[in-house]
C-alpha positions in Angstrom: 57.2 60.1 20.5 60.4 60.9 21.2 59.7 62.1 24.8 57.9 58.6 25.4 61.1 56.6 24.3 63.2 58.6 26.2 61.2 58.2 29.7 60.9 54.5 29.0 64.7 54.4 28.3 65.4 56.2 32.0 63.0 54.0 33.7 64.6 50.6 32.3 67.9 51.9 33.3 66.7 52.7 36.7 65.0 49.2 36.7 68.2 47.7 36.1 70.2 49.7 39.1 68.0 48.7 41.5 68.1 45.0 40.5 72.0 45.1 40.7 71.9 46.8 43.8 69.5 44.1 45.5 72.1 41.5 43.9 75.2 42.9 45.3 73.8 43.0 48.8 72.2 39.7 48.7 76.2 38.6 47.7 77.5 40.7 50.7 75.4 39.8 52.9 75.9 35.6 52.1 80.1 36.2 52.1 79.8 38.2 55.6 77.7 34.9 56.8 80.5 32.7 56.0 83.6 35.0 57.1 84.0 32.9 60.0 84.4 29.5 58.2 86.5 31.0 55.1 90.1 32.3 55.7 89.3 35.2 53.3 86.6 37.9 53.6 85.1 36.8 50.4 85.3 33.2 50.9 88.7 32.9 48.7 92.0 31.3 50.3 93.9 33.7 52.3 97.2 34.0 50.9 100.5 34.6 52.8 104.0 33.2 52.9 106.0 31.2 55.5 109.7 31.1 55.9 110.9 27.5 57.1 114.1 25.8 57.2 114.6 22.4 55.0 116.0 19.4 56.8 116.2 17.5 53.5 118.5 17.8 50.3 115.4 18.7 48.0 112.5 20.9 48.3 109.5 19.0 48.7 106.8 18.9 46.0 103.3 20.1 46.7 101.2 17.2 46.9 101.1 17.5 50.8 100.6 21.1 50.8 97.6 21.0 48.5 96.2 18.6 51.2 97.1 21.0 53.7 95.6 24.1 51.5 92.2 22.4 50.6 91.4 21.2 54.3 92.4 25.1 55.6 91.0 27.0 52.6 94.5 29.1 52.8 96.9 29.7 50.0 100.3 29.1 51.5 103.8 29.8 49.8 106.8 28.4 51.5 109.9 29.8 51.2 112.2 26.8 51.8 116.0 27.5 53.4 118.6 25.0 53.9 119.0 24.3 57.6 122.7 24.8 57.4 122.5 28.6 56.4 119.1 29.2 57.6 119.8 31.7 60.3 122.3 33.7 57.9 119.3 34.3 55.6 117.0 34.9 58.3 119.3 37.7 59.6 119.7 39.2 55.8 116.0 39.2 55.5 115.4 41.0 58.7 118.0 43.4 57.7 116.6 44.3 54.6 112.8 44.5 56.1 111.9 41.4 53.8 110.7 38.9 56.4 107.6 37.2 55.0 104.4 37.1 57.1 105.4 34.0 59.3 109.1 33.2 59.8 110.3 29.9 62.0 113.2 30.6 64.6 115.6 27.6 64.5 115.8 27.0 68.2 116.4 28.9 71.6 119.5 30.5 70.7 118.0 32.0 67.5 115.0 33.4 69.6 117.7 35.1 72.0 119.1 36.7 68.9 115.9 38.5 68.1 114.9 39.9 71.7 116.0 43.3 71.1 113.8 43.8 68.1 111.0 41.8 69.8 111.0 44.1 72.9 111.2 47.0 70.0 107.8 45.8 69.1 108.8 44.6 65.6 106.9 41.6 66.1 103.3 41.2 67.0 102.5 39.8 70.4 100.0 36.7 70.1 99.5 35.7 73.6 96.3 38.0 74.0 94.7 36.6 71.0 95.3 32.6 72.1 92.1 31.9 73.5 90.1 33.1 70.6 91.5 29.7 68.7 90.3 26.4 70.0 93.3 24.7 69.1 96.2 27.4 69.8 94.5 27.6 73.3 95.4 24.3 73.9 99.2 25.1 73.7 100.7 23.9 77.2 101.4 26.9 79.4 104.5 25.4 81.1 106.4 25.8 77.7 105.0 28.8 76.5 106.3 30.2 79.8 109.4 29.5 78.7 109.1 31.6 75.2 107.7 34.8 77.1 109.5 38.0 77.1 108.8 40.4 79.7 105.7 38.3 80.3 104.5 38.8 76.8 104.2 36.0 74.1 105.5 36.6 70.7 105.8 32.9 69.3 103.8 29.6 68.8 106.1 26.6 69.4 106.9 23.4 68.0 107.0 20.7 71.1 109.7 18.4 71.8 109.8 15.9 74.7 111.3 17.8 77.9 113.8 14.7 78.5 114.7 12.1 76.2 117.8 11.5 78.4 118.7 8.1 79.8 120.9 5.2 79.2 120.9 2.5 75.9 123.0 -0.3 76.8 124.0 -3.8 75.8 121.3 -6.1 77.3 122.9 -9.3 76.0 126.2 -8.4 77.8 124.4 -7.6 81.2 122.6 -10.9 81.1 126.1 -12.6 80.1 127.1 -11.1 83.7 123.6 -11.7 85.5 123.1 -7.6 85.6 120.0 -5.9 85.9 119.7 -2.0 84.5 121.4 0.4 87.1 119.0 1.8 89.4 121.5 3.9 91.3 124.9 5.7 90.8 126.6 3.0 92.4 125.2 0.1 90.2 125.7 2.4 87.1 129.6 2.4 88.2 129.2 -1.4 88.7 128.2 -2.3 85.3 130.8 0.2 83.7 133.3 -1.8 85.5 131.9 -4.9 84.6 131.6 -4.3 81.2 135.3 -3.3 81.1 136.9 -6.0 83.3 134.5 -9.3 83.2 134.6 -10.2 79.6 131.2 -9.2 78.9 131.2 -10.2 75.0 132.7 -13.8 76.7 135.5 -13.8 73.7 138.2 -14.2 76.1 139.8 -11.1 75.1 140.3 -7.7 77.1 138.7 -5.5 74.1 135.7 -3.9 75.7 135.4 -0.9 78.0 131.9 0.6 79.9 130.8 4.0 78.8 131.3 5.8 75.3 131.0 9.4 75.6 131.8 12.5 73.2 133.2 16.1 73.7 129.6 17.3 74.6 129.0 18.3 78.2 125.3 18.6 77.6 124.3 16.2 75.1 126.9 13.8 76.0 127.2 11.5 79.6 128.2 14.6 81.8 124.7 16.6 82.1 122.6 13.4 82.4 124.7 11.8 85.1 125.2 15.2 87.1 121.2 15.2 87.0 121.5 11.7 88.8 123.5 13.7 91.3 121.0 16.5 91.8 122.9 19.2 89.9 120.9 22.4 88.5 120.2 22.3 84.8 122.2 25.4 83.8 121.4 27.3 86.9 120.2 26.9 90.2 119.2 28.7 93.7 121.4 28.9 96.4 120.3 31.1 99.4 117.8 32.9 97.4 120.1 33.7 94.4 120.6 32.2 91.0 124.0 31.1 90.5 125.3 28.7 87.7 125.5 24.8 87.9 129.2 24.5 88.1 129.3 26.5 91.4 127.2 24.1 93.4 128.7 20.7 95.0 126.6 18.2 92.7 128.7 19.5 89.9 132.0 18.5 91.4 130.6 15.3 92.9 129.8 14.7 89.0 133.1 15.3 88.1 134.8 13.2 90.8 132.4 10.5 89.4 133.9 10.9 86.0 137.3 11.1 87.1 136.9 7.8 88.8 135.6 6.1 85.7 138.7 7.5 83.7 141.4 6.5 85.8 139.8 3.1 85.9 139.6 2.8 82.1 135.7 2.4 82.3 135.5 5.5 80.0 137.2 6.1 76.7 140.1 8.1 77.5 139.9 10.5 74.9 136.3 11.3 75.2 137.1 15.1 75.7 137.9 15.3 71.9 135.9 12.2 70.4 132.9 13.0 68.1 129.7 12.0 68.0 130.3 9.8 65.0 133.3 8.1 66.8 131.2 7.8 70.3 128.4 5.9 68.5 131.1 3.8 66.4 132.3 2.2 69.9 129.0 1.3 70.7 127.8 0.0 67.4 131.2 -1.9 67.1 131.0 -4.0 70.4 133.7 -1.8 71.9 131.7 -0.3 74.7 128.3 -1.5 76.4 126.6 1.9 77.7 125.6 5.1 75.9 124.3 8.1 78.1 122.4 10.5 76.0 119.0 10.6 73.8 117.2 7.2 74.5 115.8 7.7 71.0 118.9 6.9 69.5 118.4 3.3 70.2 116.9 2.5 66.6 120.2 3.6 64.8 122.5 2.1 67.0 120.6 -1.2 66.9 120.2 -1.3 62.9 124.0 -0.6 62.7 125.2 -2.8 65.5 123.3 -5.7 64.1 124.7 -5.1 60.6 128.0 -6.2 62.3 126.6 -8.8 64.8 123.4 -10.2 64.5 122.9 -11.4 67.9 123.4 -7.7 69.4 120.5 -7.2 72.1 119.8 -3.4 73.6 117.6 -2.0 76.0 117.2 1.8 77.4 116.7 2.7 80.9 116.2 5.9 82.7 115.8 5.9 86.3 118.9 6.0 88.5 119.2 7.5 91.8 122.0 9.7 93.0 123.8 9.6 96.5 120.7 11.7 98.3 118.0 8.7 96.9 116.5 10.7 94.4 116.1 10.6 90.4 116.1 13.6 88.8 116.8 14.5 84.7 117.7 17.9 83.3 115.0 19.3 80.8 114.6 21.5 77.8 112.5 24.3 77.6 109.8 22.2 75.9 110.3 23.6 72.4 112.2 23.2 69.3 111.3 25.7 66.3 109.4 28.7 67.3 107.3 30.9 64.2 107.2 34.5 64.7 105.1 37.2 63.1 106.8 40.5 61.6 104.8 43.8 61.9 106.8 44.7 58.8 104.8 42.3 56.8 101.6 41.6 58.8 100.4 45.1 58.7 96.8 45.0 60.5 95.6 43.0 63.7 92.9 41.5 61.0 96.0 40.0 59.0 97.2 38.5 62.0 94.1 37.0 63.1 93.9 35.2 59.4 97.3 33.9 59.8 97.0 32.9 63.3 93.8 31.1 62.2 95.7 28.9 59.8 97.8 27.7 62.4 94.9 27.0 64.0 93.1 24.7 61.9 97.1 23.2 61.3 97.0 21.9 64.9 93.7 19.9 63.8 94.8 16.3 63.9 93.6 15.6 60.2 95.5 18.5 59.1 98.4 17.8 61.2 98.7 14.3 60.0 99.2 16.0 57.0 102.0 17.7 57.5 103.7 15.1 59.8 102.8 12.0 58.2 101.7 12.6 54.4 99.0 11.1 53.0 97.3 7.7 54.5 97.8 4.5 52.8 100.4 6.2 50.6 102.7 7.7 52.9 101.8 5.9 55.9 99.5 3.4 57.5 97.7 3.3 60.8 98.3 0.5 63.1 96.7 -0.1 66.7 96.3 4.0 66.5 99.9 4.9 65.7 101.7 6.2 62.3 103.9 3.5 60.6 105.6 5.3 57.7 106.2 3.9 54.3 109.3 1.6 53.9 110.3 3.8 50.9 112.5 6.6 53.1 113.3 8.3 49.8 109.6 9.1 49.0 108.8 10.0 52.7 111.7 12.0 52.7 111.0 13.9 49.4 107.2 14.6 49.9 106.7 14.7 53.6 109.5 14.7 55.7 110.1 19.1 55.2 106.7 19.7 56.2 107.0 18.5 60.0 109.1 21.5 60.1 105.7 23.3 60.5 104.5 21.7 63.4 102.7 23.6 65.8 102.4 21.8 69.5 102.7 18.1 70.4 100.6 15.2 69.7 99.1 16.1 73.4 97.9 19.3 72.0 97.6 18.9 68.3 96.3 15.2 68.4 98.3 13.7 65.5 99.3 10.4 65.4 102.5 9.2 67.3 104.8 7.3 65.6 104.7 3.1 65.8 107.3 1.0 66.6 107.7 -2.5 66.3 111.1 -2.4 67.7 110.4 -2.9 71.3 113.3 -0.9 73.0 112.2 2.0 70.9 108.8 2.0 71.9 109.9 1.7 75.5 111.8 5.0 75.1 108.7 6.7 74.0 107.2 5.8 77.3 110.2 6.5 79.1 110.0 10.3 77.7 106.7 10.6 79.4 108.0 9.2 82.5 110.7 11.8 83.0 108.4 14.5 83.0 107.6 13.4 86.7 111.3 13.9 87.6 112.3 17.0 85.6 115.0 19.5 86.9 114.2 23.0 84.7 116.2 25.9 84.0 115.0 28.7 86.0 116.7 31.0 83.6 114.8 29.6 80.3 112.7 32.8 80.1 115.4 35.5 81.8 117.5 37.7 79.7 121.1 38.5 80.6 123.1 41.0 77.6 126.2 39.8 78.6 125.5 36.1 78.6 124.0 36.6 74.8 127.5 38.4 74.3 130.0 36.7 75.9 128.4 33.2 77.4 129.6 31.2 74.7 133.2 32.2 75.4 133.0 32.3 79.3 131.5 28.9 78.7 135.0 27.8 77.1 136.6 28.3 80.6 134.5 26.0 82.4 134.3 23.4 79.7 138.1 23.2 79.4 138.4 22.8 83.4 135.8 20.3 83.4 137.4 18.2 81.1 141.1 18.8 82.7 139.7 17.9 86.3 138.0 15.0 85.0 141.3 13.5 82.9 143.6 14.3 86.2 145.4 17.6 84.7 143.6 19.8 87.3 142.9 19.5 91.0 140.2 21.5 92.9 142.0 24.4 93.5 142.5 24.6 89.8 138.9 24.1 89.1 138.0 26.9 91.4 140.5 29.1 90.1 138.7 28.6 86.4 135.7 29.4 88.1 136.9 32.9 89.2 138.1 33.7 86.3 134.8 33.1 84.5 133.4 35.6 87.2 136.0 38.4 87.0 135.7 38.1 82.8 132.0 38.7 83.0 130.5 35.9 84.9 129.4 38.1 88.0 127.8 40.5 85.6 125.5 37.3 84.2 124.9 36.5 87.7 123.7 40.1 88.6 121.8 40.2 85.3 120.0 36.8 85.7 119.0 37.6 89.4 117.8 41.3 88.4 115.4 39.6 85.6 113.8 37.5 88.0 
């Protein structure tokens, strides 16, 4: 009797074991069939952390993040770091080996700082994987090329218009004087003269001048006007050799152009020491009529100008031919932030692909609209196929704007809505950004490396910046400028030239 009970118990245990094993196999097979659709191998959300810079005073709540996580089946923690001390925090995390799995770099300068670590293979090379992802494979080849190191790709980029540069001008002043938007540098000079000498505001007083500028040779007026003259973008090629822009005749022609405007009083006389705030104030308060820079500034300039004078009318324009009869405009490398993946925290290729899978899904139009615009009918509405943000700016800044820092690609590659603008010059500026892409002057050194440039480039550039301003305001002649160039060469510039040419 006891033997029978013992055998029965053993048989029952064996049956239970077989049933459990079958159940386990079935579950395993089901999970495996879903592996391509779910972020985690078991169908659960895959968890990882992103370090991103915060451009608003407050860390956002999770409302938008929850929508992104639900749409992608990822559990994402974001370490928000205030933009003003982001690089310091990033460098500290790198030095202490505590970087998270995905790390955003603020700009090209931050990227250059990590070049040595990248070449030391401390970050994953991701170019070999992009074709495996439907959306990541759409990223622009020309922009990706500007982020390659020794032909390899270590980053995903956040797209930026290649050139926003152009003119914002007082259309009401131009109409008063019978002027059209300038299409040549001669016409530009004439508008600057007329806005200075011909009483464009009609008040009978000598209280206006043409161009308002600031202490910035890049994002102020100088570099854009230099493009019209055919000046290279930072560096250009001459007789098969790369040389800095200030060694070209077109750079000197641009300086002569500004010197003439300065001598005639067509530009604010102290522009080499004028801040951007003061530069814009001249335009807003009706003292100056031409602003050369990012055409996207037209909205804020108009808003503040009409608060002072409701009758202000502005317009934007881009196409200005130089003396050689052509239009060109300098371009940026096409990206703002970049995201990299440290091997110290992303330990395996499988983990890397899972994280790349999140950014691939982030580029789906539905998901990217969450990140960039928020929740439809709560944070924005769709008008004519474009997004119009809520009038509640504080709500948008608090709940949505920080997530825009996560964008990968640009509208043409990620499919998100473009912005809707009911102010016509702003809408026009958006079209002119695209028009500029037909006339770009690119920087041939964007993807090249010079150790001397990284270490001493900023100091050496001060020599050229000072000489340029001093020439324009008449405190330096051509021989004096040439002497400054020679000083730049002798103090390290020749090494930069050699290193960039060797890196081609």
